[in-house]
N, CA, C and O atoms as a GROMACS GRO file, in nm:
protein
  456
    1MET      N    1  -7.270  -1.054   0.102
    1MET     CA    2  -7.395  -1.046   0.028
    1MET      C    3  -7.387  -0.926  -0.066
    1MET      O    4  -7.357  -0.815  -0.022
    2PRO      N    5  -7.414  -0.947  -0.197
    2PRO     CA    6  -7.405  -0.837  -0.291
    2PRO      C    7  -7.508  -0.728  -0.261
    2PRO      O    8  -7.620  -0.757  -0.219
    3THR      N    9  -7.468  -0.605  -0.283
    3THR     CA   10  -7.559  -0.494  -0.255
    3THR      C   11  -7.612  -0.431  -0.383
    3THR      O   12  -7.718  -0.368  -0.380
    4ASP      N   13  -7.541  -0.446  -0.494
    4ASP     CA   14  -7.593  -0.386  -0.617
    4ASP      C   15  -7.696  -0.481  -0.679
    4ASP      O   16  -7.685  -0.603  -0.667
    5PRO      N   17  -7.796  -0.424  -0.746
    5PRO     CA   18  -7.906  -0.506  -0.799
    5PRO      C   19  -7.862  -0.614  -0.897
    5PRO      O   20  -7.914  -0.725  -0.893
    6LEU      N   21  -7.767  -0.585  -0.984
    6LEU     CA   22  -7.725  -0.684  -1.082
    6LEU      C   23  -7.658  -0.804  -1.016
    6LEU      O   24  -7.684  -0.918  -1.053
    7SER      N   25  -7.573  -0.778  -0.917
    7SER     CA   26  -7.508  -0.888  -0.845
    7SER      C   27  -7.611  -0.971  -0.770
    7SER      O   28  -7.603  -1.094  -0.768
    8ALA      N   29  -7.708  -0.905  -0.709
    8ALA     CA   30  -7.814  -0.978  -0.638
    8ALA      C   31  -7.896  -1.063  -0.734
    8ALA      O   32  -7.936  -1.175  -0.700
    9THR      N   33  -7.920  -1.011  -0.853
    9THR     CA   34  -7.995  -1.087  -0.953
    9THR      C   35  -7.919  -1.213  -0.993
    9THR      O   36  -7.975  -1.322  -0.993
   10PHE      N   37  -7.790  -1.196  -1.027
   10PHE     CA   38  -7.713  -1.313  -1.069
   10PHE      C   39  -7.694  -1.412  -0.955
   10PHE      O   40  -7.690  -1.533  -0.978
   11ARG      N   41  -7.680  -1.362  -0.834
   11ARG     CA   42  -7.668  -1.452  -0.718
   11ARG      C   43  -7.796  -1.535  -0.704
   11ARG      O   44  -7.789  -1.656  -0.681
   12ALA      N   45  -7.910  -1.471  -0.718
   12ALA     CA   46  -8.037  -1.543  -0.708
   12ALA      C   47  -8.053  -1.643  -0.821
   12ALA      O   48  -8.102  -1.754  -0.800
   13LEU      N   49  -8.011  -1.605  -0.941
   13LEU     CA   50  -8.025  -1.693  -1.058
   13LEU      C   51  -7.923  -1.807  -1.058
   13LEU      O   52  -7.937  -1.902  -1.136
   14ALA      N   53  -7.822  -1.799  -0.974
   14ALA     CA   54  -7.718  -1.902  -0.972
   14ALA      C   55  -7.770  -2.036  -0.922
   14ALA      O   56  -7.710  -2.140  -0.949
   15ASP      N   57  -7.879  -2.036  -0.849
   15ASP     CA   58  -7.931  -2.159  -0.791
   15ASP      C   59  -8.040  -2.219  -0.881
   15ASP      O   60  -8.135  -2.150  -0.916
   16PRO      N   61  -8.027  -2.347  -0.919
   16PRO     CA   62  -8.126  -2.408  -1.008
   16PRO      C   63  -8.266  -2.416  -0.947
   16PRO      O   64  -8.366  -2.409  -1.020
   17THR      N   65  -8.275  -2.431  -0.816
   17THR     CA   66  -8.407  -2.434  -0.753
   17THR      C   67  -8.477  -2.300  -0.770
   17THR      O   68  -8.596  -2.296  -0.801
   18ARG      N   69  -8.404  -2.192  -0.750
   18ARG     CA   70  -8.464  -2.060  -0.765
   18ARG      C   71  -8.500  -2.033  -0.911
   18ARG      O   72  -8.603  -1.971  -0.939
   19ARG      N   73  -8.417  -2.079  -1.004
   19ARG     CA   74  -8.452  -2.062  -1.146
   19ARG      C   75  -8.581  -2.138  -1.178
   19ARG      O   76  -8.665  -2.089  -1.253
   20ALA      N   77  -8.595  -2.256  -1.123
   20ALA     CA   78  -8.718  -2.334  -1.146
   20ALA      C   79  -8.839  -2.264  -1.083
   20ALA      O   80  -8.948  -2.265  -1.141
   21MET      N   81  -8.819  -2.205  -0.968
   21MET     CA   82  -8.929  -2.130  -0.905
   21MET      C   83  -8.970  -2.012  -0.992
   21MET      O   84  -9.088  -1.984  -1.007
   22LEU      N   85  -8.872  -1.943  -1.050
   22LEU     CA   86  -8.902  -1.832  -1.139
   22LEU      C   87  -8.975  -1.880  -1.264
   22LEU      O   88  -9.067  -1.813  -1.312
   23ALA      N   89  -8.934  -1.995  -1.316
   23ALA     CA   90  -9.002  -2.051  -1.434
   23ALA      C   91  -9.148  -2.080  -1.400
   23ALA      O   92  -9.237  -2.055  -1.481
   24ARG      N   93  -9.172  -2.133  -1.281
   24ARG     CA   94  -9.310  -2.158  -1.238
   24ARG      C   95  -9.387  -2.027  -1.227
   24ARG      O   96  -9.502  -2.019  -1.270
   25LEU      N   97  -9.324  -1.925  -1.171
   25LEU     CA   98  -9.391  -1.796  -1.153
   25LEU      C   99  -9.416  -1.725  -1.286
   25LEU      O  100  -9.500  -1.636  -1.293
   26ALA      N  101  -9.344  -1.762  -1.389
   26ALA     CA  102  -9.368  -1.704  -1.522
   26ALA      C  103  -9.507  -1.742  -1.573
   26ALA      O  104  -9.562  -1.674  -1.660
   27ARG      N  105  -9.564  -1.848  -1.518
   27ARG     CA  106  -9.700  -1.891  -1.556
   27ARG      C  107  -9.807  -1.823  -1.471
   27ARG      O  108  -9.926  -1.834  -1.502
   28GLY      N  109  -9.766  -1.752  -1.366
   28GLY     CA  110  -9.863  -1.684  -1.280
   28GLY      C  111  -9.827  -1.696  -1.134
   28GLY      O  112  -9.734  -1.768  -1.097
   29GLU      N  113  -9.902  -1.626  -1.051
   29GLU     CA  114  -9.877  -1.626  -0.906
   29GLU      C  115  -9.884  -1.766  -0.848
   29GLU      O  116  -9.953  -1.853  -0.900
   30ALA      N  117  -9.810  -1.784  -0.740
   30ALA     CA  118  -9.812  -1.913  -0.671
   30ALA      C  119  -9.777  -1.890  -0.524
   30ALA      O  120  -9.704  -1.798  -0.489
   31ALA      N  121  -9.831  -1.976  -0.440
   31ALA     CA  122  -9.798  -1.973  -0.297
   31ALA      C  123  -9.663  -2.041  -0.277
   31ALA      O  124  -9.621  -2.123  -0.358
   32VAL      N  125  -9.598  -2.006  -0.168
   32VAL     CA  126  -9.466  -2.064  -0.138
   32VAL      C  127  -9.474  -2.216  -0.134
   32VAL      O  128  -9.386  -2.283  -0.187
   33GLN      N  129  -9.578  -2.271  -0.072
   33GLN     CA  130  -9.588  -2.417  -0.064
   33GLN      C  131  -9.601  -2.480  -0.202
   33GLN      O  132  -9.555  -2.592  -0.224
   34ASP      N  133  -9.665  -2.409  -0.296
   34ASP     CA  134  -9.674  -2.460  -0.433
   34ASP      C  135  -9.538  -2.458  -0.502
   34ASP      O  136  -9.506  -2.547  -0.580
   35LEU      N  137  -9.459  -2.356  -0.473
   35LEU     CA  138  -9.325  -2.348  -0.531
   35LEU      C  139  -9.234  -2.458  -0.476
   35LEU      O  140  -9.143  -2.504  -0.545
   36ALA      N  141  -9.260  -2.500  -0.353
   36ALA     CA  142  -9.177  -2.601  -0.288
   36ALA      C  143  -9.209  -2.743  -0.334
   36ALA      O  144  -9.122  -2.829  -0.330
   37LYS      N  145  -9.332  -2.769  -0.377
   37LYS     CA  146  -9.377  -2.906  -0.409
   37LYS      C  147  -9.286  -2.984  -0.502
   37LYS      O  148  -9.251  -3.098  -0.470
   38PRO      N  149  -9.245  -2.930  -0.616
   38PRO     CA  150  -9.163  -3.011  -0.708
   38PRO      C  151  -9.029  -3.054  -0.649
   38PRO      O  152  -8.966  -3.147  -0.699
   39PHE      N  153  -8.986  -2.988  -0.544
   39PHE     CA  154  -8.854  -3.016  -0.487
   39PHE      C  155  -8.861  -3.098  -0.360
   39PHE      O  156  -8.758  -3.134  -0.303
   40LYS      N  157  -8.981  -3.127  -0.314
   40LYS     CA  158  -8.999  -3.203  -0.191
   40LYS      C  159  -8.914  -3.144  -0.078
   40LYS      O  160  -8.843  -3.215  -0.007
   41MET      N  161  -8.923  -3.012  -0.064
   41MET     CA  162  -8.847  -2.945   0.040
   41MET      C  163  -8.943  -2.891   0.145
   41MET      O  164  -9.062  -2.875   0.121
   42SER      N  165  -8.889  -2.863   0.258
   42SER     CA  166  -8.969  -2.811   0.368
   42SER      C  167  -9.012  -2.668   0.338
   42SER      O  168  -8.955  -2.600   0.253
   43GLN      N  169  -9.114  -2.624   0.409
   43GLN     CA  170  -9.161  -2.486   0.397
   43GLN      C  171  -9.049  -2.386   0.433
   43GLN      O  172  -9.031  -2.288   0.361
   44PRO      N  173  -8.974  -2.410   0.543
   44PRO     CA  174  -8.866  -2.316   0.576
   44PRO      C  175  -8.758  -2.309   0.466
   44PRO      O  176  -8.706  -2.201   0.438
   45ALA      N  177  -8.724  -2.422   0.407
   45ALA     CA  178  -8.624  -2.422   0.300
   45ALA      C  179  -8.675  -2.345   0.179
   45ALA      O  180  -8.601  -2.266   0.120
   46ALA      N  181  -8.800  -2.367   0.142
   46ALA     CA  182  -8.859  -2.294   0.030
   46ALA      C  183  -8.866  -2.145   0.060
   46ALA      O  184  -8.840  -2.062  -0.027
   47SER      N  185  -8.899  -2.113   0.183
   47SER     CA  186  -8.907  -1.972   0.223
   47SER      C  187  -8.772  -1.902   0.210
   47SER      O  188  -8.766  -1.784   0.174
   48LYS      N  189  -8.664  -1.973   0.239
   48LYS     CA  190  -8.530  -1.914   0.224
   48LYS      C  191  -8.503  -1.878   0.078
   48LYS      O  192  -8.451  -1.771   0.047
   49HIS      N  193  -8.539  -1.970  -0.011
   49HIS     CA  194  -8.521  -1.943  -0.153
   49HIS      C  195  -8.607  -1.823  -0.196
   49HIS      O  196  -8.561  -1.736  -0.269
   50VAL      N  197  -8.730  -1.820  -0.150
   50VAL     CA  198  -8.821  -1.711  -0.185
   50VAL      C  199  -8.768  -1.578  -0.132
   50VAL      O  200  -8.779  -1.476  -0.200
   51LYS      N  201  -8.710  -1.578  -0.014
   51LYS     CA  202  -8.654  -1.454   0.042
   51LYS      C  203  -8.539  -1.402  -0.044
   51LYS      O  204  -8.527  -1.282  -0.065
   52VAL      N  205  -8.455  -1.492  -0.093
   52VAL     CA  206  -8.344  -1.451  -0.181
   52VAL      C  207  -8.402  -1.390  -0.309
   52VAL      O  208  -8.354  -1.286  -0.355
   53LEU      N  209  -8.503  -1.453  -0.365
   53LEU     CA  210  -8.565  -1.400  -0.486
   53LEU      C  211  -8.630  -1.265  -0.461
   53LEU      O  212  -8.624  -1.175  -0.545
   54GLU      N  213  -8.692  -1.251  -0.345
   54GLU     CA  214  -8.759  -1.125  -0.312
   54GLU      C  215  -8.657  -1.014  -0.288
   54GLU      O  216  -8.674  -0.902  -0.337
   55ARG      N  217  -8.551  -1.044  -0.212
   55ARG     CA  218  -8.448  -0.943  -0.185
   55ARG      C  219  -8.379  -0.898  -0.314
   55ARG      O  220  -8.337  -0.783  -0.325
   56SER      N  221  -8.368  -0.987  -0.410
   56SER     CA  222  -8.304  -0.953  -0.536
   56SER      C  223  -8.396  -0.872  -0.627
   56SER      O  224  -8.352  -0.817  -0.728
   57GLY      N  225  -8.522  -0.864  -0.592
   57GLY     CA  226  -8.618  -0.791  -0.673
   57GLY      C  227  -8.678  -0.872  -0.787
   57GLY      O  228  -8.748  -0.817  -0.872
   58LEU      N  229  -8.651  -1.003  -0.790
   58LEU     CA  230  -8.703  -1.088  -0.896
   58LEU      C  231  -8.849  -1.126  -0.874
   58LEU      O  232  -8.920  -1.159  -0.969
   59ILE      N  233  -8.893  -1.123  -0.749
   59ILE     CA  234  -9.033  -1.152  -0.719
   59ILE      C  235  -9.084  -1.052  -0.615
   59ILE      O  236  -9.007  -0.983  -0.549
   60SER      N  237  -9.214  -1.047  -0.604
   60SER     CA  238  -9.278  -0.973  -0.495
   60SER      C  239  -9.375  -1.070  -0.428
   60SER      O  240  -9.416  -1.170  -0.487
   61ARG      N  241  -9.411  -1.039  -0.305
   61ARG     CA  242  -9.507  -1.123  -0.232
   61ARG      C  243  -9.621  -1.036  -0.182
   61ARG      O  244  -9.604  -0.918  -0.152
   62ARG      N  245  -9.737  -1.099  -0.174
   62ARG     CA  246  -9.853  -1.032  -0.116
   62ARG      C  247  -9.933  -1.136  -0.038
   62ARG      O  248  -9.924  -1.256  -0.064
   63SER      N  249 -10.008  -1.088   0.056
   63SER     CA  250 -10.091  -1.176   0.138
   63SER      C  251 -10.231  -1.183   0.080
   63SER      O  252 -10.288  -1.084   0.035
   64GLN      N  253 -10.285  -1.304   0.084
   64GLN     CA  254 -10.424  -1.327   0.045
   64GLN      C  255 -10.480  -1.427   0.145
   64GLN      O  256 -10.452  -1.547   0.138
   65ALA      N  257 -10.559  -1.377   0.238
   65ALA     CA  258 -10.610  -1.458   0.349
   65ALA      C  259 -10.491  -1.515   0.425
   65ALA      O  260 -10.409  -1.439   0.477
   66GLN      N  261 -10.480  -1.647   0.433
   66GLN     CA  262 -10.371  -1.711   0.506
   66GLN      C  263 -10.251  -1.744   0.417
   66GLN      O  264 -10.150  -1.797   0.464
   67ARG      N  265 -10.263  -1.712   0.290
   67ARG     CA  266 -10.157  -1.749   0.195
   67ARG      C  267 -10.070  -1.629   0.160
   67ARG      O  268 -10.117  -1.515   0.157
   68ARG      N  269  -9.943  -1.658   0.132
   68ARG     CA  270  -9.850  -1.557   0.081
   68ARG      C  271  -9.823  -1.593  -0.065
   68ARG      O  272  -9.759  -1.694  -0.095
   69LEU      N  273  -9.873  -1.510  -0.154
   69LEU     CA  274  -9.858  -1.536  -0.297
   69LEU      C  275  -9.735  -1.463  -0.351
   69LEU      O  276  -9.707  -1.349  -0.315
   70CYS      N  277  -9.664  -1.531  -0.439
   70CYS     CA  278  -9.544  -1.476  -0.502
   70CYS      C  279  -9.577  -1.443  -0.647
   70CYS      O  280  -9.653  -1.514  -0.713
   71ARG      N  281  -9.517  -1.334  -0.694
   71ARG     CA  282  -9.538  -1.290  -0.832
   71ARG      C  283  -9.403  -1.251  -0.891
   71ARG      O  284  -9.321  -1.186  -0.826
   72LEU      N  285  -9.382  -1.291  -1.015
   72LEU     CA  286  -9.259  -1.258  -1.087
   72LEU      C  287  -9.254  -1.108  -1.116
   72LEU      O  288  -9.355  -1.048  -1.154
   73GLN      N  289  -9.137  -1.050  -1.096
   73GLN     CA  290  -9.112  -0.910  -1.130
   73GLN      C  291  -9.005  -0.911  -1.240
   73GLN      O  292  -8.897  -0.965  -1.220
   74THR      N  293  -9.034  -0.853  -1.352
   74THR     CA  294  -8.945  -0.869  -1.469
   74THR      C  295  -8.836  -0.763  -1.481
   74THR      O  296  -8.742  -0.784  -1.558
   75LYS      N  297  -8.845  -0.653  -1.410
   75LYS     CA  298  -8.747  -0.545  -1.430
   75LYS      C  299  -8.604  -0.592  -1.410
   75LYS      O  300  -8.519  -0.564  -1.495
   76ARG      N  301  -8.576  -0.663  -1.303
   76ARG     CA  302  -8.438  -0.707  -1.276
   76ARG      C  303  -8.391  -0.809  -1.380
   76ARG      O  304  -8.274  -0.811  -1.416
   77ILE      N  305  -8.482  -0.892  -1.428
   77ILE     CA  306  -8.446  -0.987  -1.532
   77ILE      C  307  -8.410  -0.912  -1.660
   77ILE      O  308  -8.312  -0.943  -1.727
   78LEU      N  309  -8.491  -0.812  -1.693
   78LEU     CA  310  -8.463  -0.732  -1.812
   78LEU      C  311  -8.331  -0.656  -1.798
   78LEU      O  312  -8.257  -0.642  -1.896
   79ASP      N  313  -8.300  -0.608  -1.679
   79ASP     CA  314  -8.171  -0.542  -1.654
   79ASP      C  315  -8.056  -0.639  -1.678
   79ASP      O  316  -7.954  -0.603  -1.738
   80ALA      N  317  -8.071  -0.763  -1.632
   80ALA     CA  318  -7.967  -0.864  -1.650
   80ALA      C  319  -7.952  -0.899  -1.798
   80ALA      O  320  -7.840  -0.914  -1.847
   81VAL      N  321  -8.062  -0.912  -1.868
   81VAL     CA  322  -8.058  -0.942  -2.012
   81VAL      C  323  -7.987  -0.829  -2.087
   81VAL      O  324  -7.906  -0.854  -2.177
   82GLU      N  325  -8.018  -0.706  -2.050
   82GLU     CA  326  -7.954  -0.591  -2.114
   82GLU      C  327  -7.802  -0.593  -2.090
   82GLU      O  328  -7.725  -0.568  -2.182
   83TRP      N  329  -7.761  -0.623  -1.968
   83TRP     CA  330  -7.618  -0.630  -1.935
   83TRP      C  331  -7.551  -0.742  -2.015
   83TRP      O  332  -7.444  -0.723  -2.072
   84LEU      N  333  -7.616  -0.859  -2.019
   84LEU     CA  334  -7.560  -0.972  -2.094
   84LEU      C  335  -7.551  -0.941  -2.243
   84LEU      O  336  -7.451  -0.974  -2.308
   85GLU      N  337  -7.652  -0.877  -2.296
   85GLU     CA  338  -7.653  -0.843  -2.438
   85GLU      C  339  -7.540  -0.746  -2.472
   85GLU      O  340  -7.472  -0.761  -2.574
   86ARG      N  341  -7.520  -0.647  -2.386
   86ARG     CA  342  -7.412  -0.551  -2.408
   86ARG      C  343  -7.277  -0.623  -2.411
   86ARG      O  344  -7.193  -0.594  -2.496
   87HIS      N  345  -7.256  -0.715  -2.319
   87HIS     CA  346  -7.129  -0.788  -2.314
   87HIS      C  347  -7.118  -0.890  -2.426
   87HIS      O  348  -7.008  -0.915  -2.476
   88ARG      N  349  -7.228  -0.948  -2.467
   88ARG     CA  350  -7.226  -1.041  -2.580
   88ARG      C  351  -7.178  -0.969  -2.706
   88ARG      O  352  -7.095  -1.021  -2.781
   89LYS      N  353  -7.229  -0.849  -2.727
   89LYS     CA  354  -7.188  -0.772  -2.845
   89LYS      C  355  -7.039  -0.739  -2.840
   89LYS      O  356  -6.970  -0.746  -2.942
   90GLN      N  357  -6.988  -0.704  -2.722
   90GLN     CA  358  -6.845  -0.676  -2.708
   90GLN      C  359  -6.762  -0.799  -2.743
   90GLN      O  360  -6.665  -0.790  -2.818
   91TRP      N  361  -6.801  -0.915  -2.688
   91TRP     CA  362  -6.723  -1.036  -2.712
   91TRP      C  363  -6.735  -1.083  -2.856
   91TRP      O  364  -6.638  -1.134  -2.913
   92GLU      N  365  -6.852  -1.066  -2.916
   92GLU     CA  366  -6.864  -1.102  -3.057
   92GLU      C  367  -6.770  -1.017  -3.142
   92GLU      O  368  -6.705  -1.068  -3.233
   93GLY      N  369  -6.762  -0.887  -3.111
   93GLY     CA  370  -6.671  -0.799  -3.184
   93GLY      C  371  -6.527  -0.842  -3.167
   93GLY      O  372  -6.450  -0.844  -3.263
   94ARG      N  373  -6.490  -0.875  -3.044
   94ARG     CA  374  -6.353  -0.919  -3.018
   94ARG      C  375  -6.322  -1.049  -3.090
   94ARG      O  376  -6.214  -1.064  -3.148
   95LEU      N  377  -6.415  -1.142  -3.086
   95LEU     CA  378  -6.392  -1.271  -3.153
   95LEU      C  379  -6.386  -1.254  -3.305
   95LEU      O  380  -6.310  -1.322  -3.372
   96ASP      N  381  -6.469  -1.163  -3.359
   96ASP     CA  382  -6.463  -1.136  -3.503
   96ASP      C  383  -6.326  -1.079  -3.542
   96ASP      O  384  -6.268  -1.118  -3.644
   97ARG      N  385  -6.274  -0.988  -3.460
   97ARG     CA  386  -6.142  -0.930  -3.488
   97ARG      C  387  -6.034  -1.038  -3.477
   97ARG      O  388  -5.941  -1.041  -3.558
   98LEU      N  389  -6.045  -1.125  -3.379
   98LEU     CA  390  -5.949  -1.235  -3.364
   98LEU      C  391  -5.954  -1.327  -3.485
   98LEU      O  392  -5.850  -1.369  -3.536
   99GLU      N  393  -6.073  -1.359  -3.530
   99GLU     CA  394  -6.088  -1.445  -3.648
   99GLU      C  395  -6.024  -1.380  -3.771
   99GLU      O  396  -5.955  -1.447  -3.848
  100ASP      N  397  -6.046  -1.249  -3.788
  100ASP     CA  398  -5.984  -1.177  -3.900
  100ASP      C  399  -5.832  -1.183  -3.890
  100ASP      O  400  -5.763  -1.208  -3.989
  101TYR      N  401  -5.780  -1.160  -3.771
  101TYR     CA  402  -5.636  -1.160  -3.749
  101TYR      C  403  -5.578  -1.298  -3.778
  101TYR      O  404  -5.475  -1.309  -3.845
  102LEU      N  405  -5.642  -1.402  -3.728
  102LEU     CA  406  -5.592  -1.537  -3.752
  102LEU      C  407  -5.598  -1.572  -3.901
  102LEU      O  408  -5.511  -1.641  -3.953
  103GLY      N  409  -5.701  -1.523  -3.968
  103GLY     CA  410  -5.709  -1.544  -4.114
  103GLY      C  411  -5.595  -1.476  -4.187
  103GLY      O  412  -5.539  -1.531  -4.281
  104GLU      N  413  -5.561  -1.354  -4.142
  104GLU     CA  414  -5.449  -1.281  -4.203
  104GLU      C  415  -5.318  -1.356  -4.182
  104GLU      O  416  -5.237  -1.368  -4.274
  105ILE      N  417  -5.297  -1.405  -4.061
  105ILE     CA  418  -5.174  -1.480  -4.031
  105ILE      C  419  -5.166  -1.605  -4.117
  105ILE      O  420  -5.060  -1.637  -4.171
  106GLN      N  421  -5.277  -1.674  -4.130
  106GLN     CA  422  -5.279  -1.796  -4.210
  106GLN      C  423  -5.251  -1.764  -4.356
  106GLN      O  424  -5.175  -1.836  -4.422
  107ASN      N  425  -5.310  -1.658  -4.408
  107ASN     CA  426  -5.287  -1.620  -4.548
  107ASN      C  427  -5.142  -1.576  -4.568
  107ASN      O  428  -5.083  -1.609  -4.672
  108THR      N  429  -5.084  -1.504  -4.475
  108THR     CA  430  -4.944  -1.462  -4.483
  108THR      C  431  -4.854  -1.583  -4.483
  108THR      O  432  -4.758  -1.589  -4.560
  109GLY      N  433  -4.883  -1.680  -4.398
  109GLY     CA  434  -4.804  -1.803  -4.393
  109GLY      C  435  -4.812  -1.882  -4.522
  109GLY      O  436  -4.713  -1.939  -4.566
  110ASN      N  437  -4.930  -1.885  -4.583
  110ASN     CA  438  -4.949  -1.957  -4.711
  110ASN      C  439  -4.873  -1.890  -4.824
  110ASN      O  440  -4.824  -1.957  -4.915
  111LYS      N  441  -4.864  -1.756  -4.820
  111LYS     CA  442  -4.793  -1.683  -4.925
  111LYS      C  443  -4.643  -1.706  -4.918
  111LYS      O  444  -4.574  -1.697  -5.020
  112HIS      N  445  -4.592  -1.737  -4.800
  112HIS     CA  446  -4.449  -1.759  -4.783
  112HIS      C  447  -4.412  -1.906  -4.791
  112HIS      O  448  -4.303  -1.946  -4.749
  113GLY      N  449  -4.502  -1.987  -4.847
  113GLY     CA  450  -4.473  -2.128  -4.868
  113GLY      C  451  -4.481  -2.214  -4.744
  113GLY      O  452  -4.420  -2.320  -4.738
  114ARG      N  453  -4.551  -2.173  -4.649
  114ARG     CA  454  -4.565  -2.252  -4.526
  114ARG      C  455  -4.690  -2.334  -4.527
  114ARG      O  456  -4.716  -2.407  -4.431
   0.00000   0.00000   0.00000
């Protein structure tokens, strides 16, 4: 089980059910049973997904009477976006340099009658 926050975030986001639960929570708080409805899954199965999301810091839970309400927490998502953006910029730079290099090779080949 990953211990650093970024690994926990990506592990939680790796599952499509959890991503769908997060999409639902982006519209506002929801009870675990409400998060489970679209998937026709049991309460225990939904609770396992919710626990992964909670441990990763993507959601928080609070009690309201007999219900446990879940709420989206954006900090970890923003951390993941920042990490992805940093790496996207690196790869774009590398691909731009590769494109320039391949263009140079092609132009050199054309000059030598190839």
